[in-house]
C-alpha positions in Angstrom: -13.7 -16.5 -6.1 -14.9 -17.8 -9.4 -14.5 -21.5 -10.0 -12.0 -22.8 -12.6 -12.2 -25.8 -14.9 -15.4 -27.3 -13.5 -18.3 -26.6 -11.2 -17.4 -28.4 -8.0 -20.9 -28.2 -6.7 -22.2 -30.1 -9.8 -19.4 -32.7 -9.5 -20.4 -33.3 -5.9 -24.0 -33.5 -7.0 -23.4 -36.3 -9.5 -21.1 -38.3 -7.3 -23.1 -38.1 -4.1 -26.7 -37.2 -4.9 -27.3 -38.7 -8.4 -25.1 -41.8 -8.1 -24.3 -42.1 -4.3 -20.8 -43.4 -5.0 -19.9 -43.4 -1.3 -22.3 -46.3 -0.8 -19.8 -48.5 -2.6 -17.8 -48.4 0.6 -20.3 -51.1 1.9 -18.4 -53.6 -0.3 -15.1 -54.9 0.8 -13.4 -54.0 -2.5 -14.1 -50.3 -1.9 -14.4 -50.2 1.9 -11.8 -47.5 2.2 -13.7 -45.1 -0.1 -16.6 -43.6 1.9 -18.0 -40.1 1.2 -15.5 -38.4 3.5 -12.5 -40.1 1.7 -13.9 -39.4 -1.7 -14.3 -35.7 -0.8 -10.7 -35.6 0.4 -9.5 -37.2 -2.9 -11.5 -34.6 -4.9 -10.1 -31.7 -2.8 -6.5 -32.9 -3.6 -7.4 -33.4 -7.3 -8.7 -29.9 -7.5 -5.6 -28.5 -5.8 -3.2 -30.4 -8.2 -5.3 -29.4 -11.2 -5.6 -25.7 -10.5 -2.2 -25.0 -8.9 0.1 -27.2 -11.0 -1.5 -28.6 -14.1 -3.6 -25.5 -15.2 -0.5 -23.3 -15.5 0.8 -25.8 -18.1 -2.1 -25.1 -20.5 -0.8 -21.9 -22.0 2.8 -23.2 -21.9 1.7 -26.4 -23.7 0.6 -24.4 -26.7 4.3 -23.6 -27.5 4.7 -27.3 -28.4 7.3 -30.0 -28.1 10.7 -30.0 -29.8 12.1 -32.6 -32.2 15.8 -32.9 -32.7 17.7 -35.9 -34.2 15.2 -38.5 -33.1 14.6 -37.1 -29.7 11.5 -35.2 -28.5 11.6 -32.7 -25.6 8.4 -31.7 -23.9 8.0 -28.2 -22.3 10.5 -28.1 -19.4 7.7 -27.1 -17.0 6.1 -30.5 -17.5 8.8 -32.4 -15.6 8.1 -31.2 -12.1 4.4 -31.5 -12.5 4.8 -35.0 -14.0 6.8 -36.0 -11.0 4.2 -34.7 -8.5 1.4 -36.3 -10.5 3.0 -39.7 -10.5 4.1 -39.5 -6.8 0.5 -38.8 -5.9 -0.5 -42.1 -7.5 -3.0 -40.4 -9.8 -2.1 -42.5 -12.9 -3.5 -45.7 -11.4 -6.4 -44.5 -9.3 -8.8 -47.4 -9.9 -6.2 -50.1 -10.6 -5.2 -53.2 -8.7 -3.0 -52.4 -5.6 -1.0 -55.6 -6.6 0.5 -53.6 -9.4 0.7 -50.2 -7.7 -2.9 -49.0 -8.1 -5.0 -47.3 -5.5 -8.1 -49.5 -6.0 -10.7 -46.7 -5.8 -14.0 -46.7 -7.6 -13.6 -45.8 -11.3 -16.3 -43.2 -11.0 -14.1 -41.2 -8.6 -11.2 -41.5 -10.9 -13.2 -40.0 -13.7 -14.3 -37.1 -11.5 -10.6 -36.4 -10.6 -9.6 -36.7 -14.3 -12.3 -34.2 -15.3 -10.2 -31.6 -13.4 -6.9 -32.8 -14.7 -7.9 -33.0 -18.4 -9.8 -29.7 -18.2 -6.6 -28.1 -16.8 -4.3 -29.3 -19.6 -5.3 -32.0 -22.1 -1.9 -32.0 -23.8 -0.1 -32.9 -20.6 -2.7 -35.5 -19.6 -2.7 -37.3 -22.9 0.6 -38.8 -22.0 -1.0 -40.4 -19.0 -4.1 -41.6 -20.8 -2.2 -43.8 -23.2 0.2 -45.0 -20.6 -2.7 -46.2 -18.5 -4.4 -47.9 -21.4 -1.2 -49.7 -22.5 -0.6 -50.9 -18.9 -4.2 -52.1 -18.6 -3.8 -54.0 -21.9 -0.7 -55.8 -20.5 -2.5 -56.5 -17.2 -5.4 -58.2 -19.1 -3.6 -60.0 -21.9 0.1 -60.1 -21.1 2.2 -63.0 -19.9 3.3 -63.1 -16.2 6.8 -62.1 -17.4 5.4 -59.0 -19.2 3.3 -58.0 -16.2 6.2 -58.4 -13.8 8.6 -56.4 -15.9 6.2 -53.6 -17.0 3.2 -53.0 -14.8 4.6 -51.4 -11.7 6.9 -49.3 -13.8 4.0 -48.1 -16.0 1.4 -47.6 -13.3 4.0 -45.6 -11.3 4.8 -43.4 -14.3 8.4 -44.4 -14.4 7.7 -45.8 -17.8 5.1 -44.6 -20.3 3.0 -46.4 -22.9 1.5 -45.8 -26.3 -0.6 -47.7 -28.9 0.9 -48.4 -32.3 -1.9 -48.9 -34.9 -1.9 -46.3 -37.6 0.3 -46.5 -40.7 0.6 -44.3 -43.7 -1.7 -46.6 -45.8 -3.7 -48.1 -42.8 -5.7 -45.5 -40.9 -9.3 -46.4 -40.2 -8.7 -49.6 -42.2 -6.3 -51.2 -39.7 -6.4 -54.5 -41.6 -4.4 -53.0 -44.4 -1.3 -52.6 -42.1 2.1 -53.8 -43.5 4.2 -53.9 -40.3 5.7 -57.4 -40.2 6.7 -59.8 -37.4 9.2 -62.6 -37.9 9.5 -65.2 -35.2 13.0 -65.8 -33.8 14.4 -69.1 -32.3 14.0 -67.7 -28.8 10.3 -67.1 -29.2 10.7 -63.3 -29.6 9.8 -61.5 -32.9 11.6 -59.2 -35.1 9.3 -56.2 -35.9 9.7 -54.1 -39.0 7.5 -51.3 -40.2 6.4 -47.7 -39.9 3.7 -46.2 -37.6 2.3 -42.6 -37.7 0.1 -40.4 -35.5 1.5 -41.9 -32.3 0.7 -39.7 -29.4 3.6 -39.6 -27.0 5.6 -42.0 -29.2 8.9 -40.3 -28.0 9.4 -38.0 -25.1 11.9 -37.2 -22.3 9.9 -37.5 -19.1 10.4 -41.3 -18.7 13.1 -43.9 -18.7 11.4 -46.3 -21.2 8.3 -46.3 -23.4 6.3 -49.5 -24.0 4.6 -49.7 -27.4 1.8 -52.2 -27.8 2.2 -52.8 -31.6 -0.1 -54.3 -34.2 1.8 -56.4 -36.8 1.3 -59.3 -39.1 3.3 -62.5 -38.6 4.7 -64.0 -41.8 2.1 -66.2 -43.5 -0.8 -64.9 -41.4 -4.2 -64.3 -43.1 -5.0 -60.9 -44.7 -7.1 -58.3 -43.1 -7.8 -58.0 -39.4 -8.0 -61.8 -39.0 -4.2 -62.0 -39.4 -3.1 -59.2 -37.0 -1.2 -60.0 -33.8 -0.2 -57.8 -30.9 3.3 -57.3 -29.6 5.0 -55.6 -26.7 7.8 -53.5 -28.2 9.8 -51.4 -25.7 11.9 -48.4 -26.6 14.7 -50.0 -24.6 14.9 -53.8 -24.3 14.1 -55.2 -20.9 16.6 -57.6 -19.3 15.6 -60.7 -17.4 16.1 -58.8 -14.1 13.9 -56.0 -15.2 16.7 -53.5 -15.8 17.0 -51.6 -19.1 19.0 -53.1 -21.9 20.1 -51.8 -25.3 18.1 -49.4 -27.6 15.4 -51.4 -29.4 15.6 -49.5 -32.7 12.3 -47.7 -32.3 13.3 -44.5 -34.1 11.2 -41.3 -34.0 11.5 -39.7 -37.5 9.5 -36.6 -36.8 6.5 -34.9 -35.0 3.4 -33.4 -36.6 2.6 -29.7 -36.6 -1.0 -29.7 -35.5 -4.0 -27.4 -35.1 -4.1 -28.0 -31.4 -2.8 -30.2 -28.6 0.7 -28.8 -29.3 2.0 -29.9 -25.9 1.5 -33.5 -26.7 3.9 -34.8 -29.5 2.3 -36.8 -32.3 5.2 -38.9 -33.6 6.1 -40.9 -36.7 8.0 -44.1 -35.7 10.3 -46.4 -37.7 10.6 -49.9 -36.2 13.6 -52.0 -37.2 14.8 -49.6 -39.9 18.3 -49.2 -38.5 18.7 -52.5 -36.7 16.7 -55.3 -35.1 13.6 -54.3 -33.2 12.4 -57.0 -30.9 8.9 -57.6 -29.6 7.2 -60.3 -27.6 3.7 -61.6 -28.3 0.8 -60.2 -26.2 -2.0 -62.8 -26.2 -2.4 -65.3 -29.0 -1.2 -65.1 -32.6 -3.7 -63.5 -35.1 -5.9 -62.3 -32.2 -4.3 -58.9 -31.8 -7.3 -56.9 -32.7 -9.5 -58.4 -30.1 -7.0 -57.5 -27.4 -6.4 -54.1 -28.8 -10.1 -53.3 -28.9 -10.0 -53.5 -25.1 -7.5 -50.7 -25.0 -9.3 -48.8 -27.7 -12.6 -49.0 -25.9 -11.0 -47.6 -22.7 -9.4 -44.9 -24.9 -12.7 -44.1 -26.6 -14.4 -43.6 -23.3 -11.4 -41.4 -22.1 -11.5 -39.4 -25.4 -15.1 -38.6 -24.5 -13.9 -37.3 -21.1 -11.1 -35.3 -22.9 -13.7 -33.5 -25.0 -16.1 -33.0 -22.1 -13.3 -31.7 -19.9 -12.4 -29.0 -22.4 -16.1 -28.2 -22.8 -16.7 -27.8 -19.1 -13.6 -25.5 -18.9 -14.9 -23.4 -21.8 -18.3 -23.2 -20.1 -16.8 -22.0 -16.8 -14.6 -19.4 -18.5 -17.6 -18.2 -20.6 -19.9 -18.0 -17.5 -17.3 -16.1 -15.5 -16.7 -13.7 -18.4 -20.4 -13.1 -19.0 -20.8 -12.2 -15.3 -17.9 -9.6 -15.5 -18.4 -8.1 -19.0 -20.8 -5.2 -19.4 -22.0 -4.4 -22.9 -25.3 -2.7 -24.0 -28.1 -1.8 -21.7 -30.7 -4.4 -21.0 -33.8 -4.5 -23.3 -36.2 -3.6 -20.5 -33.9 -1.2 -18.7 -35.1 2.3 -17.9 -33.9 5.2 -20.0 -30.5 6.4 -19.0 -29.5 3.0 -17.6 -25.9 1.9 -18.1 -24.8 -1.3 -19.9 -25.8 -4.6 -18.4 -23.6 -7.6 -17.7 -23.9 -9.7 -20.8 -25.2 -12.7 -18.9 -28.5 -10.8 -18.6 -29.0 -10.6 -22.4 -31.3 -13.3 -23.8 -29.1 -14.6 -26.6 -26.1 -14.9 -24.2 -28.3 -16.8 -21.8 -29.3 -19.1 -24.7 -25.7 -19.9 -25.5 -24.7 -20.4 -21.8 -27.8 -22.6 -21.2 -26.9 -24.7 -24.3 -23.4 -25.1 -22.8 -24.6 -25.8 -19.3 -27.2 -28.4 -20.4 -24.7 -30.4 -22.5 -21.8 -30.1 -20.1 -24.0 -31.4 -17.2 -25.5 -34.1 -19.3 -22.0 -35.2 -20.4 -20.7 -35.3 -16.9 -23.5 -37.5 -15.7 -23.2 -39.8 -18.7 -19.4 -40.2 -18.4 -19.7 -40.8 -14.6 -22.5 -43.3 -15.3 -20.1 -45.3 -17.5 -17.8 -45.4 -14.4 -20.8 -46.4 -12.3 -21.4 -49.4 -14.5 -17.8 -50.4 -14.2 -17.9 -50.2 -10.4 -21.1 -52.2 -10.3 -19.4 -54.9 -12.3 -16.4 -54.8 -10.0 -18.6 -55.6 -6.9 -21.1 -58.0 -8.5 -20.7 -61.8 -8.2 -23.6 -62.4 -10.6 -22.4 -63.4 -14.1 -25.7 -62.4 -15.7 -25.7 -59.0 -14.0 -22.1 -58.4 -15.0 -22.9 -59.3 -18.6 -25.9 -56.9 -18.7 -23.9 -54.0 -17.2 -21.0 -54.7 -19.7 -23.5 -54.7 -22.6 -24.9 -51.3 -21.6 -21.4 -49.9 -21.4 -20.6 -51.2 -24.8 -23.7 -49.5 -26.2 -22.7 -46.3 -24.5 -19.1 -46.3 -25.7 -19.7 -44.9 -29.2 -22.1 -42.3 -27.7 -19.5 -41.2 -25.1 -16.8 -41.0 -27.7 -18.7 -39.8 -30.7 -21.7 -37.7 -29.5 -19.9 -36.1 -26.6 -16.9 -35.0 -28.7 -19.2 -33.6 -31.4 -21.1 -31.6 -28.8 -17.9 -30.7 -26.9 -16.5 -28.9 -30.0 -19.9 -27.1 -30.3 -19.8 -26.1 -26.7 -16.2 -24.8 -27.1 -17.3 -22.8 -30.1 -20.0 -21.2 -28.0 -17.3 -20.3 -25.5 -15.5 -18.3 -28.1 -18.8 -16.7 -29.2 -19.7 -15.6 -25.6 -16.3 -13.8 -25.4 -17.1 -12.1 -28.7 -14.0 -10.7 -30.5 -11.8 -11.4 -27.5 -12.7 -15.1 -27.9 -10.9 -15.2 -31.2 -7.7 -13.7 -29.7 -5.2 -16.3 -28.5 -4.6 -14.2 -25.3 -7.8 -15.6 -24.0 -8.2 -19.3 -23.0 -11.3 -20.3 -25.0 -9.5 -20.1 -28.4 -7.0 -22.8 -27.4 -9.7 -24.9 -25.9 -11.5 -24.8 -29.3 -8.4 -25.8 -31.3 -7.4 -28.5 -28.8 -10.9 -30.1 -28.9 -11.2 -30.6 -32.6 -9.0 -33.7 -32.8 -11.2 -35.6 -30.3 -13.8 -36.1 -33.1 -11.2 -37.8 -35.2 -8.8 -40.0 -33.2 -9.5 -43.4 -31.6 -12.0 -44.0 -34.5 -13.6 -41.1 -36.2 -17.1 -40.2 -35.1 -18.4 -41.5 -38.4 -16.9 -44.9 -37.4 -18.6 -44.5 -34.0 -21.9 -44.1 -35.7 -21.3 -47.2 -37.8 -20.4 -49.1 -34.7 -23.6 -48.0 -33.0 -25.9 -48.9 -35.9 -24.0 -51.8 -37.4 -22.9 -53.6 -34.2 -24.3 -52.3 -31.0 -28.0 -52.0 -32.1 -28.3 -55.7 -32.9 -25.5 -57.1 -30.6 -26.5 -60.3 -28.8 -29.9 -60.3 -30.5 -30.5 -56.7 -29.3 -30.4 -57.4 -25.6 -27.7 -54.8 -24.6 -29.5 -52.1 -26.5 -32.9 -53.1 -24.9 -31.2 -53.1 -21.5 -30.0 -49.5 -22.3 -33.6 -48.5 -23.2 -35.0 -50.2 -20.1 -32.7 -48.2 -17.9 -34.0 -45.0 -19.5 -37.6 -46.2 -19.0 -36.9 -46.7 -15.2 -35.8 -43.1 -14.9 -38.9 -42.0 -16.8 -41.2 -44.0 -14.5 -39.6 -42.4 -11.4 -39.7 -38.9 -12.9 -43.4 -39.3 -13.5 -43.9 -39.5 -9.7 -42.2 -36.1 -9.1 -44.7 -33.3 -9.6 -42.1 -30.6 -10.5 -40.9 -32.6 -13.5 -44.0 -34.5 -14.6 -44.6 -32.3 -17.6 -41.1 -32.5 -19.1 -41.0 -36.3 -18.3 -44.1 -36.6 -20.4 -42.5 -34.7 -23.3 -39.4 -36.9 -23.0 -41.5 -40.0 -23.0 -43.0 -39.0 -26.3 -39.5 -38.5 -27.8 -38.4 -41.8 -26.2 -41.2 -43.8 -27.9 -40.6 -42.1 -31.2 -36.9 -42.9 -30.9 -37.5 -46.6 -30.1 -39.7 -46.9 -33.2 -37.2 -45.2 -35.4 -34.3 -47.3 -34.1 -36.3 -50.4 -35.1 -37.0 -49.1 -38.6 -33.4 -48.1 -39.2 -32.1 -51.4 -37.8 -34.3 -53.3 -40.2 -33.2 -51.2 -43.1 -29.5 -51.8 -42.2 -30.1 -55.5 -42.6 -31.9 -55.2 -45.9 -31.1 -54.1 -49.5 -31.4 -50.6 -48.2 -28.2 -51.0 -46.3 -26.4 -48.0 -48.0 -29.4 -45.7 -47.3 -29.5 -46.8 -43.7 -25.8 -46.1 -43.1 -26.2 -42.8 -44.7 -28.1 -41.9 -41.6 -25.8 -43.6 -39.0 -24.4 -40.3 -37.8 -27.9 -38.6 -37.4 -28.8 -41.8 -35.5 -25.8 -41.3 -33.2 -26.8 -37.7 -32.7 -30.4 -38.6 -31.7 -29.2 -41.4 -29.5 -26.9 -38.9 -27.8 -29.7 -36.4 -27.4 -31.8 -39.2 -25.8 -28.9 -39.9 -23.4 -28.5 -36.3 -22.5 -32.2 -35.9 -21.8 -32.2 -39.1 -19.8 -29.4 -37.8 -17.6 -30.8 -34.3 -17.2 -34.3 -35.7 -16.3 -32.6 -38.0 -13.7 -30.8 -35.0 -12.3 -34.0 -32.9 -12.1 -35.9 -35.8 -10.4 -33.2 -35.9 -7.7 -33.0 -32.1 -7.3 -36.7 -31.2 -7.3 -37.6 -32.7 -3.8 -34.7 -30.9 -2.3 -35.8 -27.4 -3.2 -36.6 -25.5 0.0 -34.5 -27.8 2.3 -31.4 -25.6 2.4 -31.8 -22.0 1.1 -28.1 -21.9 0.0 -28.7 -24.8 -2.4 -32.1 -23.7 -3.8 -30.7 -22.0 -6.9 -28.6 -25.0 -7.7 -31.5 -27.4 -7.5 -33.9 -25.0 -9.4 -31.2 -24.7 -12.0 -31.2 -28.5 -12.5 -34.9 -28.5 -13.1 -34.8 -25.6 -15.5 -31.8 -27.0 -17.4 -33.6 -30.3 -18.0 -36.7 -28.3 -19.1 -34.6 -26.3 -21.5 -33.1 -29.4 -23.1 -36.3 -31.3 -23.4 -38.4 -28.4 -24.5 -35.8 -26.8 -26.9 -33.3 -29.4 -28.0 -35.4 -32.5 -28.3 -38.0 -31.0 -30.7 -35.1 -30.4 -33.1 -33.9 -34.0 -32.5 -37.4 -35.2 -33.1 -37.2 -33.7 -36.6 -34.0 -35.7 -37.2 -35.9 -38.8 -36.2 -38.4 -38.1 -39.0 -35.6 -37.8 -41.5 -34.0 -41.1 -40.3 -37.3 -43.0 -40.5 -37.8 -41.7 -44.0 -34.2 -42.7 -44.9 -34.2 -40.7 -48.2 -31.8 -42.1 -50.8 -30.2 -38.8 -51.9 -27.0 -39.5 -50.0 -26.7 -43.1 -51.2 -27.6 -42.0 -54.8 -25.0 -39.3 -55.0 -22.2 -40.5 -57.3 -18.7 -39.3 -57.4 -19.0 -37.2 -60.6 -22.2 -35.5 -59.2 -20.1 -33.7 -56.6 -18.4 -31.6 -59.2 -15.9 -31.8 -62.1 -12.6 -33.5 -61.5 
């Protein structure tokens, strides 16, 4: 039977052969999670994803319904939501004190790959609930934690994040939502928020809204933003639900994709008092919210990747079943070949495969860094691991979602005309994937973050640590005969990239700043290509010595070597040309004035 959603063999390879996640069971924190247990978890995740969540995908496209301030999700969601929550899947890697399972984060990412690949619209409700709960766990008062966390991690309550306003999108500092302190220490919140995923829905008893607002008299811009816990229903001292908190849903958006997740406009305090309690310190809301946003950005990368891997699996299965046109070298009179045998279809599938597998390793690697921090008692090591993860965050969010959309577009192409017809799954995957390049900070903002902040952060140490990790993989690959040649090719790209990064970083801190940031997105692309090649070379180095050990695995391992070869020999030369353009930093973009784009 053809696989659905993701390649289980490849998931197992990354978990157990590339990263050896089962070895974390040697630490007390993860002692219950040996390889056997991890495999059992993954088996259950696949069953839930394929049997229950995947059937929601087509249904989700019919959308949610708004009526007089209430939002109804597709009725089929409710049973699956109950089963998902009862299985403890929402809080896989979280503290058991608050209802979490305490497993390695890498394992949770692998399970989530299946869940999100099955139905992103359904899973987006959980993504934001988890992020909101984590925010309260890290920054909330004991009272906020005691009242909210178990309810949120269990899925009894959900969560959102309230940042965007009609006049404050990417420029969060321009927000106008106000907070007035009350005698009892609470705050009266008033304002409007838009583009709120899951801002109103009927699967839960209560919705917790971490909300950015400005306290009266606070400084302008982001320096004066505070963070508040604003529930849909107020929470009594004993934890029971109180009266409606005047968080009114005024409508939902009609979108290109992700129809099964409602994107809401909310009015806070417009028809009565809306009460919030401070999370963290006054005027330090952005610092706290960035923690949630960073988790969300990493998960958005996983969202895009999950759709990409599903599209790849569908395209691969289709190409193996669809006959069209005889093979170029077939004998006269031969019938049509399976399209997977045609060179251009192979090219498209190999582009998809190389990116999907590189994405999988990079996303799981982010989980690996998190797990290493969780078991380390060395402050310097933790700081270094955290720094590398910070460098990788705009790559995971920005580069991966850019390439995920491209992969999904190839999925449509492999299907040909059928791919453009909504009856087939790849069309919806393409539509659903487009938003990932935009929300949680557009990919242009991710590129600015990479160049403007991550490149020089802490005097460049995290970025150098990132490059040093790549260098370690290169050094090991040079010892493996089967991958020596492609390792040498990658090494040349790596050296050129490092020089270009230095040039661009210097220009970003000079009078050429506008020219430099005109190339921030190409720099994100080339950094992403570097990261993909790193992961694929790592995979090939692990796979090569195993060829011939078990005949049933030979094609898989040979495929790892050839996939890395394809990417390094075919994709990196194009990326190398982008490095030339970045190093030159031509001023045509910076010099282009408004009127030069065309008449008004």
